[in-house]
NUTORMAR-43136 format. One record per residue (C-alpha): residue in three letters; z, x, y. Coordinates in steps of 0.25 Angstrom, whole numbers, always signed. Each point is the difference from the previous one (the first is absolute). Example, Ala and Ser with C-alpha at 12.3 -4.5 7.8 and 13.67 -1.06 7.14 Angstrom:
! residues 2
> vexti|Z|X|Y
> ALA|+31|+49|-18
> SER|-2|+6|+14
END
This chain:
! residues 316
> vexti|Z|X|Y
> MET|+395|+378|+510
> ASN|+1|+10|-14
> GLU|+10|-10|-4
> ASP|-10|-12|+1
> GLN|-9|+6|-11
> TYR|+9|-2|-11
> LEU|+4|-14|+5
> GLN|-14|-3|+0
> LEU|-1|+5|-16
> ALA|+11|-10|-3
> LYS|-4|-12|+6
> TYR|-15|+4|-4
> ILE|+7|+0|-17
> MET|+7|-12|+4
> GLU|-12|-9|+5
> ASN|-11|+7|-9
> GLY|+8|+6|-13
> ASN|-3|-3|-16
> ASP|+10|-5|-7
> LYS|+1|+11|-11
> THR|+10|+5|-11
> ASP|+4|+13|-2
> ARG|+8|+10|-8
> THR|+15|-6|+4
> ASN|-5|-13|-3
> THR|+6|-5|+13
> GLY|-15|-4|+6
> THR|-6|+5|+15
> LYS|-11|-5|+11
> SER|-9|+11|-1
> VAL|-13|+5|+7
> PHE|-7|+13|-5
> GLY|-5|+10|+10
> TYR|+7|+0|+16
> GLN|+1|+12|+9
> MET|+9|+1|+13
> ARG|-1|+11|+8
> PHE|+13|+7|+9
> ASN|-3|+7|+13
> LEU|+13|+9|-3
> GLN|-1|+5|+17
> GLU|+4|-15|+2
> SER|+14|+0|-8
> PHE|+4|+3|-13
> PRO|-4|-12|-9
> LEU|+15|-5|-7
> LEU|+0|-15|+2
> THR|+8|-7|+11
> THR|+0|-13|-5
> LYS|+10|+3|-11
> LYS|+8|+11|-1
> VAL|-5|+12|-8
> PRO|+8|+11|-4
> PHE|-6|+13|+4
> GLY|+12|+6|-7
> LEU|-4|-2|-14
> ILE|-16|+2|+4
> LYS|+2|+14|+4
> SER|+9|+4|-11
> GLU|-11|-6|-9
> LEU|-10|+8|+5
> LEU|+8|+13|+1
> TRP|+3|-2|-14
> PHE|-15|-1|-4
> LEU|-2|+12|+9
> HIS|+8|+8|-7
> GLY|-6|-3|-14
> ASP|+13|-7|-5
> THR|-1|-12|-9
> ASN|+15|-1|-4
> ILE|+6|-12|+7
> LYS|+14|+8|+3
> TYR|-7|+5|+13
> LEU|+0|-13|+4
> LEU|+12|-4|-3
> GLN|+8|+10|+6
> HIS|-7|-4|+12
> ASN|+4|-13|-1
> ASN|-14|-6|-4
> HIS|-1|-10|-11
> ILE|-15|-4|+0
> TRP|-3|+8|-13
> ASP|+12|-6|-8
> GLU|-7|-10|-9
> TRP|-8|+7|-5
> ALA|+8|+10|-6
> PHE|+11|-10|-3
> LYS|-11|-8|-9
> LYS|-3|+12|-8
> TYR|+15|+3|-2
> VAL|+4|-14|-5
> GLU|-14|-2|-7
> SER|+6|+12|-8
> PRO|+7|+2|-13
> GLU|+11|+6|+9
> TYR|+2|-11|+7
> ASN|+13|-8|-5
> GLY|+4|-8|+9
> PRO|-2|-14|+4
> ASP|-14|-6|-2
> MET|-9|+3|+13
> SER|-13|-4|-6
> ASP|-8|-7|+10
> PHE|+9|+4|+9
> GLY|-12|-1|+12
> HIS|-1|-16|-1
> ARG|+14|-3|-6
> SER|+7|+6|+12
> LEU|-8|-9|+10
> SER|+4|-12|-7
> ASP|+14|+2|-6
> PRO|+12|+4|+10
> GLU|+9|+5|-13
> PHE|-9|+9|-3
> ASN|-5|+4|+13
> SER|+14|+6|+1
> LEU|+2|+5|-14
> TYR|-15|+7|+2
> LYS|+6|+5|+14
> GLU|+11|+7|-7
> GLN|-7|+7|-11
> LYS|-10|+5|+8
> SER|+10|+7|+9
> LEU|+7|+5|-12
> PHE|-14|+5|-2
> CYS|-3|+7|+12
> ASN|+15|+6|+1
> GLN|-3|+6|-14
> ILE|-12|+6|+7
> LEU|+7|+6|+10
> GLU|+12|+6|-9
> ASN|-5|+4|-11
> ASP|-12|+11|+0
> GLU|-4|-2|-16
> PHE|-1|-16|+3
> ALA|-7|+0|+13
> GLU|-11|+10|-6
> LYS|-3|-9|-13
> TRP|+1|-14|+8
> GLY|-2|+3|+15
> ASP|-14|+7|-2
> LEU|-13|-10|+2
> GLY|-9|+8|-7
> ASN|-13|+6|+7
> VAL|+1|-9|+13
> TYR|-4|+4|+14
> GLY|+7|+12|+2
> SER|-4|+6|-12
> GLN|-16|-2|+3
> TRP|+1|+4|+14
> ARG|+8|+14|-2
> HIS|-2|+2|-15
> TRP|-14|-6|-6
> GLN|-1|+5|-13
> LYS|-13|+8|-5
> ARG|-5|+2|-13
> ASP|+1|+15|+0
> GLY|+16|-4|+2
> GLY|+1|+4|+15
> PHE|+1|-10|+10
> ILE|-6|-4|+14
> ASP|+8|-2|+12
> GLN|-8|-10|+7
> ILE|+8|-1|+14
> LYS|+0|+14|+1
> ASN|-14|+0|-3
> VAL|-4|-11|+11
> ILE|+8|+7|+9
> ASP|-7|+13|-1
> GLN|-13|-8|+1
> ILE|+3|-6|+12
> LYS|+2|+14|+6
> ARG|-10|+7|-4
> THR|-12|-12|-2
> PRO|+2|-11|+9
> ASP|-12|-5|-2
> SER|+1|+0|-15
> ARG|-4|-14|-6
> ARG|+10|+4|-12
> MET|+13|+1|+6
> ILE|+5|-11|-12
> VAL|+15|-3|-8
> SER|-2|-8|-11
> ALA|+13|-5|-7
> TRP|-7|-8|-11
> ASN|-2|+9|-13
> PRO|-4|-8|-11
> GLU|+4|+8|-10
> ASP|+16|+0|+6
> ILE|-1|-17|+1
> PRO|+7|-3|-11
> THR|+12|+10|+2
> MET|+3|-6|+14
> ALA|+10|-9|+3
> LEU|-11|-7|+10
> PRO|-12|+3|+0
> PRO|-5|+4|+15
> CYS|-2|-11|+10
> HIS|-6|+9|+11
> THR|-9|+9|-8
> MET|-7|+8|+9
> PHE|-1|+5|+15
> GLN|-8|+8|+9
> PHE|+0|+8|+12
> TYR|-10|+0|+12
> VAL|+1|+10|+13
> ASN|-8|-4|+12
> ASP|+3|+4|+14
> GLY|+13|+7|-3
> LYS|+6|-12|-7
> LEU|+2|-3|-15
> SER|-2|-11|-6
> CYS|+3|-6|-14
> GLN|-7|-11|-8
> LEU|+10|-6|-13
> TYR|-6|-8|-11
> GLN|+10|-8|-6
> ARG|-3|-7|-13
> SER|+9|-11|+1
> GLY|+9|-4|+11
> ASP|+13|-10|+0
> VAL|-3|-3|+16
> PHE|+14|-5|+2
> LEU|+8|+9|-6
> GLY|-6|+12|-4
> VAL|-12|+2|+12
> PRO|+8|+2|+12
> PHE|+7|+13|-7
> ASN|-13|+3|-4
> ILE|-6|+0|+15
> ALA|+12|+7|+5
> SER|+0|+10|-12
> TYR|-14|+5|+2
> ALA|+1|-1|+15
> LEU|+12|+10|-1
> LEU|-8|+9|-11
> THR|-12|+1|+12
> HIS|+9|+5|+9
> LEU|+7|+11|-9
> ILE|-11|+6|-4
> ALA|-8|+0|+15
> ARG|+12|+7|+5
> GLU|-1|+9|-13
> ALA|-14|+3|+5
> ASN|+2|+0|+15
> LEU|-10|-14|+2
> GLU|+5|-12|+7
> VAL|+1|-13|-7
> GLY|-13|-9|+0
> GLU|-1|-13|-10
> PHE|+7|-6|-13
> VAL|-12|-6|-7
> HIS|+6|-9|-10
> THR|-9|-7|-11
> LEU|+5|-9|-10
> GLY|-5|-5|-15
> ASP|+7|-11|-4
> ALA|+8|-4|+13
> HIS|+9|-11|-6
> ILE|+14|-8|+4
> TYR|+8|-5|-11
> THR|+5|-15|-1
> ASN|+14|+4|+1
> HIS|-3|+7|+16
> PHE|-8|-12|+6
> GLU|+12|-5|+7
> GLN|+4|+14|+5
> ILE|-14|+3|+4
> LYS|-2|-15|+8
> GLU|+13|+4|+6
> GLN|-5|+14|+5
> LEU|-13|-5|+4
> SER|+8|-10|+9
> ARG|+6|+11|+8
> ASN|-6|+8|+11
> PRO|-3|+15|+0
> LYS|+8|+10|+9
> VAL|-6|+14|+6
> GLY|+0|+10|-12
> PRO|+11|+12|-1
> LYS|-3|+15|+1
> LEU|+1|+9|-9
> LYS|+7|+14|+4
> ILE|+1|+13|-10
> ASN|+9|+10|+5
> ASP|-5|+13|+5
> THR|+3|+9|-11
> ASP|-7|+11|-7
> LYS|-1|-8|-12
> SER|-11|+0|-9
> ILE|-2|-16|-6
> PHE|+6|+5|-13
> GLU|+13|+4|+6
> LEU|+2|-13|+9
> GLY|+12|-7|-3
> ILE|+4|-14|+2
> ASP|+6|+2|+15
> ASP|-12|+7|+4
> ILE|-8|-13|+2
> GLN|+5|-11|+8
> ILE|-6|-13|+6
> VAL|+4|-5|+16
> ASP|-2|-11|+7
> TYR|+2|-10|-14
> ASN|+4|-14|+4
> PRO|-6|-7|-10
> ASP|+5|-15|-4
> GLY|+9|-3|-13
> ALA|-4|+3|-14
> ILE|-6|-10|-8
> LYS|+4|+3|-14
> ALA|-8|-4|-13
> PRO|+1|+4|-15
> VAL|-8|+12|-5
> ALA|-11|-3|-12
> VAL|+4|+10|-12
END
């Protein structure tokens, strides 16, 4: 079963992980170098031992594929997974004149009164992004994050490379190529990004009419982030296979630093106590739209019957 791959990773880290400090000062258990393989013919690898919101996954992936880097599109689709990084940039700027929001990632966990204030201020910020184009342009943009690198990698001569379009063309024309790679890790642009890419590069492989994808992820938040990453790259593989008139093969997920935050230990233990169910199926509407034209409603999950959600804080 596909989900067993993920549960084995979580169990392995809890039993064998190294205690590490981290950028957020939260602390983790961590292992270096781990690989999972998901058979996309078997089922769509959306976890069933906790509810994973597929709507957020597909809207984020379409955001990447559109080459967008502004959270306004995400907010328009009720997706708040990138809010904190844009909000952090705003509250640390000279233009912010509201209540003190310093170190909100930790204070909101330990101080219920501050947590309520933080949610209020972030809600006001998001409403401003949605209602004020000038504000959105200045404070909603996250820098040259995934969408920019995938679709508009800047060249020295001033032009750009559309890596997604190029790799689709390669898959169609030279399916045995070993150069069907997309990279989000652009060292020159790292300082301008709200968050340097965690999923840094991926490669495609065609065999027997099936498309497989391998992702290298430098850093993986195993409880919160990795379930999203698995589903997102499985969906990307499906979409690109559809574009190239291929079936899907495997999604291979290779992790560098795979970690569980100390404030996720109880949540991961609860998840490991649950039994996985049969995974859902992916349905893409029968349409002539290209991968770049697909909308939210064109992509659906069917027969998804997960256990309840397990909430945990995001380390920012």
